[in-house]
C-alpha positions as CSV (number, residue, x, y, z in Angstrom):
1,M,158.9,206.7,16.0
2,C,159.3,205.9,12.0
3,G,161.2,204.0,8.9
4,I,164.4,205.3,7.6
5,A,166.3,204.4,4.0
6,G,168.7,205.5,2.1
7,I,171.6,204.7,-0.7
8,L,175.4,206.9,-1.3
9,G,177.3,206.3,-4.4
10,T,176.4,205.4,-7.6
11,L,172.5,205.4,-8.0
12,P,170.1,202.9,-9.2
13,E,168.5,203.0,-12.5
14,H,165.0,204.6,-11.4
15,A,166.3,205.5,-8.4
16,D,163.3,206.9,-7.7
17,D,161.0,203.9,-7.8
18,V,163.6,202.1,-5.7
19,L,163.5,204.6,-2.9
20,R,160.2,204.0,-3.1
21,A,159.9,200.7,-3.0
22,M,162.7,200.8,-0.2
23,T,160.6,202.9,2.1
24,D,157.3,201.0,1.2
25,S,158.6,197.7,2.6
26,I,158.4,199.8,6.1
27,A,155.2,200.8,6.0
28,H,154.3,199.2,9.0
29,R,156.4,201.2,10.8
30,G,155.3,204.8,9.4
31,P,151.4,204.4,7.9
32,D,150.6,208.6,8.2
33,D,153.1,210.0,6.1
34,S,156.1,208.9,3.5
35,G,159.2,211.2,1.9
36,A,162.2,211.1,-0.2
37,W,164.7,213.6,-1.0
38,L,167.7,212.9,-4.0
39,D,170.2,214.8,-4.9
40,R,171.8,212.4,-8.3
41,D,174.9,214.8,-8.2
42,A,175.8,214.4,-5.4
43,G,174.9,210.6,-5.5
44,I,172.4,210.4,-2.4
45,A,169.2,210.1,-1.7
46,L,167.0,209.8,1.7
47,G,163.4,207.9,2.0
48,H,161.5,208.2,5.3
49,R,157.9,206.2,6.7
50,R,156.3,208.3,9.5
51,L,154.9,207.2,12.2
52,A,152.9,210.9,13.7
53,I,153.6,210.9,17.4
54,V,155.2,214.5,18.6
55,D,153.4,217.5,15.4
56,L,151.5,215.6,13.7
57,S,151.4,218.7,11.1
58,P,153.3,218.6,7.8
59,T,155.7,220.7,9.2
60,G,156.8,217.1,11.2
61,H,157.7,215.9,7.4
62,Q,160.7,214.0,6.8
63,P,163.4,214.2,5.2
64,M,163.9,216.9,6.9
65,A,166.2,220.1,5.5
66,S,168.7,222.3,9.2
67,P,168.1,225.5,8.9
68,S,170.0,226.8,6.5
69,G,169.7,223.8,4.4
70,R,173.6,222.5,4.8
71,F,172.1,219.3,6.5
72,V,169.4,217.0,5.3
73,L,167.9,214.5,7.8
74,T,166.1,211.4,7.7
75,F,164.9,210.7,12.1
76,N,163.5,207.0,13.8
77,G,163.1,207.6,17.3
78,E,162.4,210.7,19.7
79,I,164.3,213.1,21.8
80,Y,162.5,213.3,24.6
81,N,164.8,216.2,26.4
82,H,163.8,217.9,23.0
83,D,161.9,221.2,24.6
84,D,165.3,221.8,26.4
85,L,166.8,221.6,23.4
86,R,165.1,223.6,21.4
87,D,164.9,226.7,24.5
88,E,168.7,226.5,24.1
89,L,168.6,226.6,20.0
90,R,166.0,229.4,20.4
91,R,168.6,231.8,22.5
92,A,171.4,231.4,20.2
93,G,169.2,232.5,17.6
94,I,167.1,229.4,15.7
95,R,163.8,230.1,14.9
96,F,161.4,227.1,14.7
97,R,158.6,226.0,12.2
98,G,156.7,223.4,13.8
99,T,157.1,220.6,17.7
100,S,159.1,218.6,16.6
101,D,161.9,216.4,17.8
102,T,163.4,216.0,14.5
103,E,163.3,219.8,13.4
104,V,165.2,220.5,17.0
105,L,167.6,217.3,16.1
106,A,168.7,219.0,13.2
107,A,169.0,222.0,13.5
108,A,171.6,220.9,17.1
109,I,173.4,219.5,14.4
110,E,174.1,222.0,12.4
111,T,174.5,224.6,15.5
112,W,176.9,222.2,17.9
113,G,178.0,219.2,15.2
114,W,177.5,216.2,15.6
115,R,178.7,215.1,19.2
116,P,177.7,217.9,21.6
117,T,174.1,217.0,19.8
118,L,174.6,213.3,20.6
119,D,176.2,213.7,23.6
120,R,173.1,215.9,24.6
121,A,170.1,214.5,23.5
122,V,168.5,211.7,25.2
123,G,166.2,209.4,23.7
124,M,166.4,206.2,21.4
125,F,166.8,206.9,17.3
126,A,168.5,205.6,14.5
127,L,169.0,208.3,11.9
128,G,170.7,209.1,8.4
129,A,172.5,212.6,7.9
130,W,174.0,214.1,4.4
131,D,176.0,217.3,4.7
132,R,175.1,219.0,1.6
133,E,178.9,221.2,2.1
134,L,181.3,218.3,3.2
135,R,179.3,215.6,1.4
136,T,179.1,213.4,3.6
137,L,177.0,210.8,4.9
138,H,176.3,210.0,8.9
139,L,174.5,207.4,10.1
140,A,174.3,206.9,13.9
141,R,172.0,204.3,16.6
142,D,171.5,205.9,20.2
143,R,173.4,204.1,23.0
144,F,171.5,200.9,24.2
145,G,170.8,200.0,21.0
146,E,166.4,200.5,20.9
147,K,165.8,201.5,17.2
148,P,167.6,199.6,14.9
149,L,170.4,200.5,11.6
150,Y,171.6,198.3,9.6
151,Y,173.5,198.9,6.5
152,A,175.4,197.3,3.7
153,P,179.4,199.3,2.3
154,G,180.2,198.2,-0.8
155,P,183.4,199.8,-2.9
156,K,180.9,202.2,-5.3
157,R,177.4,202.5,-3.1
158,L,175.8,202.2,0.5
159,V,172.7,201.3,1.0
160,F,171.2,202.1,4.7
161,G,167.2,201.2,6.8
162,S,165.9,200.3,9.5
163,E,165.2,196.8,9.1
164,L,166.7,194.3,7.0
165,R,164.4,194.3,4.3
166,V,164.9,197.7,3.6
167,I,168.4,197.0,1.8
168,T,167.3,194.1,0.1
169,A,164.7,195.9,-1.5
170,C,167.3,197.9,-3.4
171,P,168.6,196.1,-6.5
172,G,172.2,194.6,-5.6
173,R,174.7,191.6,-4.0
174,Y,173.9,191.0,-0.3
175,G,176.3,188.3,0.5
176,D,175.1,184.4,1.6
177,I,174.1,183.1,4.5
178,D,176.4,183.8,6.7
179,R,176.9,180.9,9.4
180,D,179.5,182.4,11.8
181,A,176.4,184.8,12.2
182,L,174.1,181.5,12.4
183,I,175.9,180.0,14.5
184,A,175.8,183.1,17.2
185,Y,172.2,182.6,16.7
186,L,171.8,179.4,17.1
187,R,174.0,180.1,20.9
188,H,171.7,183.6,21.5
189,L,168.5,182.9,19.7
190,A,169.0,186.1,18.2
191,V,172.1,187.8,16.1
192,P,174.4,189.9,17.4
193,A,175.6,193.2,16.3
194,P,177.5,194.1,14.0
195,L,176.2,190.8,12.5
196,T,173.6,189.9,10.4
197,M,172.6,186.7,8.6
198,L,173.6,188.0,5.3
199,G,177.4,188.8,4.5
200,G,177.3,191.8,3.4
201,V,175.0,193.7,5.6
202,R,175.6,194.4,8.8
203,K,173.8,196.1,11.5
204,L,175.4,199.8,13.6
205,R,176.1,199.5,16.7
206,P,174.7,200.6,19.6
207,G,176.3,204.3,21.0
208,H,178.2,204.4,16.8
209,V,178.5,206.7,14.0
210,L,179.5,205.8,10.9
211,E,181.0,208.0,8.5
212,A,181.1,207.7,4.8
213,R,182.1,209.7,1.8
214,L,181.5,209.4,-1.4
215,V,185.6,210.0,-3.3
216,D,186.4,209.4,-7.1
217,G,183.3,207.3,-7.4
218,R,184.1,205.1,-4.5
219,V,182.8,204.9,-1.1
220,T,184.8,204.8,2.1
221,T,183.5,204.0,5.5
222,V,184.9,205.0,9.2
223,E,183.2,203.7,12.7
224,T,183.2,205.5,16.1
225,P,181.6,204.8,19.2
226,Y,180.3,207.9,20.6
227,W,179.1,206.4,24.0
228,S,179.9,202.9,25.5
229,A,178.7,200.5,28.1
230,R,182.0,199.1,29.0
231,E,183.0,202.7,29.7
232,V,180.6,204.4,30.9
233,F,180.5,201.5,33.4
234,G,184.3,201.3,34.7
235,R,183.9,204.8,34.7
236,S,180.8,204.9,37.3
237,H,182.0,202.1,38.9
238,A,185.1,203.9,40.1
239,R,183.0,207.7,41.3
240,Q,180.6,205.2,43.0
241,D,178.1,206.8,45.9
242,D,178.4,206.0,49.2
243,R,176.0,208.1,50.5
244,P,172.9,206.3,52.8
245,V,170.5,203.8,50.8
246,P,167.9,206.3,51.2
247,E,169.4,208.8,50.0
248,L,170.3,206.9,47.0
249,L,166.8,205.2,46.9
250,D,165.1,208.7,46.7
251,E,168.0,209.6,43.5
252,V,166.9,207.3,41.9
253,S,163.5,207.7,42.3
254,R,163.6,211.1,41.4
255,L,165.6,210.1,38.2
256,L,163.5,207.9,37.4
257,D,159.9,210.1,37.4
258,R,162.0,212.3,35.2
259,A,162.4,209.3,32.8
260,V,158.9,209.2,32.7
261,R,157.3,212.7,32.6
262,R,159.7,212.9,29.6
263,Q,158.3,210.1,27.6
264,L,155.2,210.4,28.6
265,A,154.8,213.5,26.5
266,A,153.0,212.8,23.0
267,D,150.3,214.2,20.9
268,V,149.0,210.8,21.0
269,P,147.2,208.5,23.0
270,V,149.8,206.9,25.5
271,G,149.3,203.5,27.0
272,A,152.0,200.7,29.3
273,F,152.0,197.2,29.7
274,L,151.9,195.8,33.2
275,S,153.4,192.2,33.2
276,G,152.6,191.8,36.4
277,G,156.5,191.3,37.4
278,V,158.0,194.1,39.0
279,D,159.6,196.5,36.0
280,S,156.5,197.2,34.5
281,A,154.7,197.6,37.9
282,L,157.2,200.8,38.6
283,V,156.7,201.6,35.3
284,V,152.8,201.8,35.4
285,A,153.0,203.3,38.8
286,K,155.8,206.2,38.2
287,L,153.5,206.6,34.7
288,Q,150.1,206.4,37.5
289,Q,151.7,209.0,39.7
290,A,152.2,211.4,36.4
291,S,148.8,211.2,34.4
292,T,145.8,213.4,35.6
293,R,143.7,210.5,34.5
294,P,143.4,207.0,34.6
295,V,146.8,205.1,32.5
296,R,145.3,202.4,30.0
297,T,147.3,199.3,30.7
298,F,147.8,195.9,29.0
299,T,148.5,192.8,30.1
300,V,148.5,188.7,28.2
301,G,148.0,185.6,29.7
302,F,147.7,181.9,28.9
303,A,145.9,179.4,29.3
304,E,148.5,177.1,30.8
305,P,148.4,178.3,34.6
306,E,151.7,178.4,35.2
307,Y,152.6,180.4,32.5
308,D,150.1,183.1,33.5
309,E,150.8,185.8,35.1
310,S,147.6,187.9,34.0
311,P,145.9,187.8,38.3
312,H,149.0,189.3,39.4
313,A,148.9,191.9,37.0
314,R,145.0,192.9,37.4
315,A,145.7,193.2,40.8
316,V,148.2,196.0,40.9
317,A,145.9,197.9,37.5
318,E,143.2,197.6,39.8
319,H,145.7,199.1,43.3
320,L,146.9,202.0,40.8
321,G,143.9,203.0,39.3
322,T,144.0,202.1,35.7
323,D,142.0,201.5,32.6
324,H,143.1,197.8,32.5
325,T,142.4,195.3,29.7
326,E,143.4,191.6,29.2
327,I,144.3,189.6,26.0
328,Q,144.5,185.8,26.5
329,L,147.2,183.9,24.1
330,S,146.0,180.4,23.2
331,A,147.5,177.4,21.7
332,A,144.5,178.5,18.4
333,D,146.7,181.9,18.8
334,A,150.0,180.9,18.9
335,L,149.2,178.9,15.6
336,D,148.0,182.1,13.7
337,L,150.7,184.4,14.8
338,V,153.2,182.1,13.5
339,P,153.6,182.4,9.2
340,R,154.1,185.6,10.1
341,L,157.0,185.5,12.9
342,A,159.6,185.7,9.9
343,D,157.8,188.5,8.6
344,V,157.4,190.4,11.0
345,F,161.3,190.3,12.9
346,D,163.2,190.4,8.6
347,E,165.7,187.9,10.4
348,P,165.9,185.1,12.3
349,F,165.0,185.7,15.8
350,A,163.4,182.6,18.7
351,D,162.9,184.2,21.6
352,S,159.6,183.0,22.3
353,S,158.2,185.6,23.6
354,Q,158.6,186.9,20.8
355,L,154.5,185.3,20.9
356,P,152.4,187.6,22.9
357,T,155.3,190.3,23.0
358,L,153.2,190.7,19.4
359,L,150.0,189.6,20.6
360,V,150.5,192.3,23.3
361,C,151.3,195.2,21.1
362,R,148.3,193.7,18.5
363,E,145.9,194.7,20.8
364,T,147.5,197.7,22.6
365,R,147.7,199.5,19.3
366,R,144.1,199.1,19.0
367,H,143.7,201.6,22.1
368,V,147.0,203.8,21.9
369,T,149.7,204.6,19.2
370,V,152.2,205.1,22.1
371,A,153.3,201.8,24.8
372,L,155.3,202.5,28.0
373,S,157.1,199.3,28.7
374,G,159.3,197.8,31.9
375,D,162.0,196.1,29.8
376,G,166.1,196.9,31.0
377,G,164.6,196.6,33.9
378,D,166.7,193.0,34.4
379,E,169.8,195.1,33.0
380,V,170.1,197.5,35.6
381,F,169.0,196.7,38.4
382,A,170.6,192.9,38.5
383,G,167.1,190.6,38.1
384,Y,168.7,188.0,36.6
385,G,168.0,185.2,38.7
386,R,171.0,182.9,36.8
387,Y,173.6,186.2,37.7
388,L,173.5,184.7,41.6
389,R,173.4,180.5,40.2
390,V,176.3,181.8,37.9
391,L,178.2,183.7,41.0
392,R,178.2,181.0,43.3
393,D,178.8,178.3,40.7
394,W,182.1,180.1,40.1
395,Q,182.7,180.7,43.7
396,R,182.6,177.1,44.2
397,M,184.2,175.6,41.2
398,S,187.3,178.8,41.5
399,A,187.9,177.2,44.7
400,L,188.4,173.7,44.1
401,P,191.8,172.6,43.3
402,A,193.0,171.7,39.3
403,P,193.5,168.3,39.8
404,V,190.4,167.9,41.1
405,R,188.1,170.4,38.5
406,T,190.3,168.1,35.7
407,I,189.3,164.9,37.3
408,G,185.3,165.7,37.8
409,R,185.2,166.9,34.3
410,A,186.9,163.3,33.1
411,A,184.5,161.6,35.3
412,W,181.0,164.0,34.0
413,G,182.2,163.5,30.4
414,S,182.1,160.0,31.5
415,I,178.8,160.0,32.5
416,A,177.5,162.2,29.0
417,A,178.4,159.1,27.0
418,A,177.3,156.9,28.4
419,G,174.0,158.5,28.6
420,S,174.5,159.7,25.3
421,V,175.6,155.7,24.4
422,A,172.4,154.4,26.3
423,S,169.8,157.5,24.9
424,R,170.8,155.9,21.5
425,L,170.0,152.5,22.7
426,G,166.9,154.3,22.9
427,L,166.2,154.0,27.0
428,G,164.7,157.3,26.8
429,H,163.9,160.0,29.5
430,P,167.0,158.8,32.7
431,A,169.5,158.3,29.6
432,A,168.4,161.9,28.3
433,R,168.5,163.3,31.7
434,V,171.7,161.2,32.7
435,R,173.5,162.8,29.0
436,A,172.5,166.2,29.7
437,A,173.5,166.0,33.7
438,G,177.0,164.5,33.2
439,E,177.2,167.4,30.1
440,R,176.7,170.8,31.6
441,R,178.6,169.5,34.7
442,H,181.3,168.6,32.6
443,R,180.6,172.2,30.6
444,H,181.4,173.6,34.4
445,L,184.3,171.9,35.6
446,G,186.0,173.4,32.4
447,A,185.6,176.7,32.3
448,R,188.6,179.2,32.4
449,S,186.8,182.2,34.4
450,L,183.7,183.7,35.1
451,A,182.7,185.1,31.1
452,D,183.8,181.4,30.0
453,L,181.0,180.1,33.3
454,Y,177.8,182.7,32.0
455,L,178.2,181.9,28.7
456,H,177.6,178.2,28.9
457,A,174.8,180.1,31.2
458,V,173.2,181.6,28.3
459,S,173.8,179.4,26.0
460,H,170.6,177.5,24.1
461,W,172.7,175.6,21.7
462,Q,175.6,175.0,24.1
463,E,178.1,173.4,21.3
464,P,176.1,175.8,18.0
465,G,179.6,175.2,15.9
466,A,178.6,171.3,15.6
467,A,175.5,171.8,14.2
468,V,176.3,173.7,11.5
469,V,177.7,173.3,8.3
470,N,181.1,174.9,7.8
471,G,180.7,178.0,10.1
472,T,183.5,179.8,13.0
473,E,182.0,180.8,16.0
474,P,182.4,184.5,16.1
475,S,183.9,186.7,18.7
476,T,180.7,188.5,20.6
477,A,180.9,191.0,24.1
478,V,179.9,186.9,25.4
479,N,182.5,184.5,24.2
480,S,185.3,187.1,24.3
481,G,186.3,186.1,27.7
482,G,184.7,189.3,29.7
483,P,185.6,193.5,30.0
484,R,189.7,193.6,29.9
485,G,190.8,197.0,31.0
486,T,188.6,197.3,33.7
487,T,187.8,197.3,37.2
488,L,184.0,196.0,38.0
489,D,183.6,193.5,39.8
490,P,182.2,189.8,39.6
491,L,178.1,191.3,39.2
492,Q,178.9,194.5,36.8
493,T,180.7,191.6,35.3
494,L,177.5,189.5,34.0
495,M,175.6,192.9,33.8
496,L,177.8,194.4,31.0
497,A,177.7,191.3,28.9
498,D,173.8,191.4,29.1
499,F,174.2,195.7,28.2
500,E,176.4,194.3,25.4
501,L,174.6,191.2,23.4
502,Y,171.4,190.4,25.2
503,L,169.8,193.7,25.7
504,P,170.2,195.8,22.5
505,D,170.3,192.1,20.1
506,D,167.0,189.6,21.4
507,I,165.5,192.4,24.6
508,L,164.9,195.4,22.3
509,V,164.5,193.6,19.1
510,K,162.1,191.6,19.4
511,V,159.6,194.7,21.2
512,D,160.0,197.2,18.5
513,R,159.7,194.7,15.9
514,A,156.9,193.3,17.5
515,A,155.4,196.9,18.3
516,M,156.2,198.7,14.6
517,S,154.7,195.6,12.9
518,V,151.3,196.9,14.0
519,S,153.1,201.0,13.9
520,L,152.8,201.2,17.8
521,E,155.8,203.1,19.5
522,T,157.0,201.8,22.2
523,R,159.2,203.8,25.7
524,V,162.0,202.0,28.0
525,P,162.0,204.8,30.6
526,L,164.1,202.3,32.6
527,L,166.9,202.5,29.8
528,D,167.2,206.7,30.7
529,H,170.9,206.7,29.7
530,E,171.0,209.1,33.2
531,L,169.0,206.7,35.3
532,V,171.0,204.3,33.9
533,E,174.6,205.9,34.3
534,Y,173.6,207.1,38.6
535,V,172.0,203.4,39.1
536,W,175.9,202.2,38.1
537,R,177.4,204.0,40.4
538,L,176.3,202.3,42.9
539,P,177.3,199.4,45.0
540,S,176.6,196.2,43.7
541,A,175.3,195.2,47.2
542,V,172.7,197.3,47.1
543,H,171.2,195.2,44.3
544,W,170.8,192.3,46.1
545,Q,169.5,191.7,49.1
546,D,168.5,188.3,51.2
547,G,169.8,186.6,47.8
548,R,167.5,188.4,45.5
549,G,168.4,190.8,42.9
550,K,166.4,194.1,41.5
551,W,166.4,195.3,45.3
552,I,166.1,198.7,44.6
553,T,162.8,197.9,42.4
554,R,161.8,196.0,44.8
555,Q,161.9,198.8,47.5
556,L,160.5,201.8,45.5
557,L,157.4,199.9,44.4
558,E,156.3,199.6,47.7
559,R,155.5,203.1,47.7
560,H,153.5,202.4,45.2
561,V,152.3,198.8,45.8
562,P,151.7,196.3,48.8
563,R,154.8,193.9,49.0
564,A,152.2,191.1,48.4
565,L,151.0,191.6,45.6
566,I,154.6,191.7,43.9
567,D,156.9,189.7,46.8
568,R,156.3,186.3,44.4
569,P,159.2,184.4,42.6
570,K,160.1,185.6,39.2
571,R,159.1,184.0,36.0
572,G,159.8,185.7,32.3
573,F,157.5,186.2,29.7
574,A,157.5,182.3,28.4
575,V,154.9,180.5,26.4
576,P,154.6,176.7,26.8
577,L,157.2,176.1,23.9
578,A,157.4,172.5,24.5
579,A,154.8,171.4,24.6
580,W,152.9,173.7,21.6
581,L,156.1,172.2,19.7
582,R,154.9,168.5,20.7
583,G,151.3,169.0,19.8
584,P,149.5,172.2,18.2
585,L,152.7,173.3,16.0
586,R,154.1,169.4,15.7
587,S,152.9,168.8,11.6
588,W,154.5,172.3,10.9
589,A,157.5,172.0,12.7
590,D,157.8,168.2,11.3
591,D,157.5,170.1,8.1
592,M,160.3,171.8,8.9
593,L,162.7,169.9,10.5
594,S,162.4,167.3,8.0
595,E,165.4,165.2,7.4
596,S,165.4,165.7,3.2
597,R,164.1,170.0,4.0
598,L,167.8,170.1,6.0
599,R,170.0,168.6,3.5
600,D,168.1,170.0,0.6
601,G,169.4,173.1,2.6
602,G,173.2,172.6,3.7
603,Y,173.4,174.5,7.0
604,F,172.7,171.9,9.5
605,R,174.4,168.3,10.6
606,V,171.3,166.7,10.1
607,P,172.4,163.9,12.8
608,A,173.3,166.4,16.0
609,V,169.6,168.2,14.4
610,A,166.9,164.7,14.1
611,R,168.3,163.8,17.7
612,A,167.2,166.6,19.5
613,W,163.6,166.7,17.5
614,R,163.3,162.7,18.0
615,E,164.3,163.3,21.9
616,H,162.0,166.1,22.4
617,R,158.5,164.6,20.5
618,A,158.8,161.2,22.4
619,G,159.7,163.8,25.6
620,H,163.0,163.0,26.9
621,A,163.9,166.2,26.9
622,D,162.4,169.4,26.0
623,H,164.6,170.6,23.2
624,S,162.3,173.7,22.8
625,F,164.4,176.8,22.4
626,Q,167.6,174.7,20.0
627,L,164.5,173.4,18.2
628,W,162.7,176.8,17.4
629,A,166.0,178.4,16.7
630,I,165.9,176.3,13.4
631,V,162.2,176.4,12.7
632,M,163.1,179.7,12.8
633,F,165.9,180.3,10.6
634,E,164.4,178.0,8.2
635,A,160.7,179.4,7.8
636,W,163.4,183.1,7.9
637,R,164.7,181.1,4.5
638,E,162.2,180.1,2.8
639,R,161.2,183.7,2.7
640,Q,164.1,185.3,2.0
641,A,163.4,182.8,-0.9
642,R,160.3,185.0,-2.5
643,A,162.2,188.8,-1.1
644,P,163.7,189.6,-4.5
645,A,160.7,188.6,-7.2
646,R,158.6,190.9,-4.7
647,T,161.2,193.5,-5.2
648,A,161.3,193.4,-8.3
649,D,157.6,193.3,-9.4
650,H,156.9,196.3,-6.7
651,V,159.9,198.6,-8.2
652,R,157.8,197.7,-11.9
653,A,154.9,198.7,-11.1
654,R,156.0,201.8,-10.1
655,V,157.9,202.7,-13.2
656,A,154.8,201.4,-15.2
657,A,153.1,203.7,-13.2
658,G,154.9,207.0,-14.0
């Protein structure tokens, strides 16, 4: 696990120092080593920060050349099947100096080419590779987007890196705040790829390769997919596995066993997160089964019992025999963490579970360098309760005649309007509740499709465009009307939407930034693509039994843990954000949400935000998620204003030091 950076095109003055400033900005991603490679004549510079996980020796230093020297690679991630690929390459005559997966990847690209190598690689990664013969730069990102990759394409220069801060550390103009991206962020609490919050910077989408060339002083780029969740989902659905259910469970178990064994390999200590839920418990059970000693496990708890899952995690840990550590998160801890969030996440991000995730990563890093996670289980095994709720609502609504829906929508709209008037008159919580119920039913009855209804279910600001000045909501995987040209059933349609947006742009961003801020590598066995592609071949009916999702993983976990320890409602990794905003975080939030600040910024329509903050402070409504999104944006904007000065100082210091 590492951090990468690079420049193609017209290199800036003092390019060596600029490249070092870029890589130094992500030293947290790679505290063990740093490297730089430049070819001024070709107009290419590659940088690297290393977190040594596999092959701790100098033979793992990057940027790294392929066996003939044709390719130079800067790589972030892990190739879990690198031993198998190494054996193939040895049979083809390749000789290796060390044992790193980076060396295998460089040799594979040279021997097999780009597409065959990416097709064979099992892992998580973001990489940049320079072809010295064809003078071409390739950027690539793993299938699900576990590892981030940003790039800023310009006519004479392309800059790329693991985080947004890498881009802005290179002198240049990267655009103003993208108001369209801001609207998408308010809806989803994260900025969906390929957008970023800066108009001139893009995220490379999961499963894509960007090819960049420098021709006559101008940079040209072409982005193409090498793997598509939508296409693979469709193919898998067309060739469902219709064997008896016990055989299906055995096959899933076998593939998960293999994924965990692959991801257990490291030359540093390995542990796992254990939340008390089904997914992390199953990963830990498989990890403990594959380990010869008690696995180190880590969980976070809260003083508020309604949010605290640590007793459940403790019971699972005791049953499995792990070496377990509990971390308690209080409001005081949150106050300590909040000022760091904008720096840790480096782009506006407002999933409030970022707080416990950051805390558990910080504690875990004190004991191990790698931690396995249960993330991805809800998306792979249909675990979200909202799937069933939306499908039931759509079934009921679509059965209504169109005139009845029209009349009902108008009636609920009137109720919402009346509640809004009553709220402005100061009638408090009952009025806010009436308005919210009216707005919800009005939206539901106006949904034109299942995808439209799901958009409402996953939106935090239901009408984010009404809160942002001069923006237009961009098209995303969720609001584009659902997948076209496929034969997916309704459940698979919802799952695919989460695979294309919520998983890569929220869940995986949260884990990557929180973990890498403390130099901790996280691995996600449930996102082994061979496992996922097989699970997509299973009939949807297998996922849902007795009105509950994740039937498959529950059955597998019962082979290791008694049902009594896990048979309870799903909770999510939530925090008491609503109460914290009214209590210990109120003063800070008051500053971030002040009408004068918002008016001076010019990004938000102040009346809409001010009303939400008044209602929330008074306890008349819970607008915590919506308000947290604006608070996190304002904290990021404040930090961003200081970034150019920090970068300039850094470069000047390097130049002065020679």
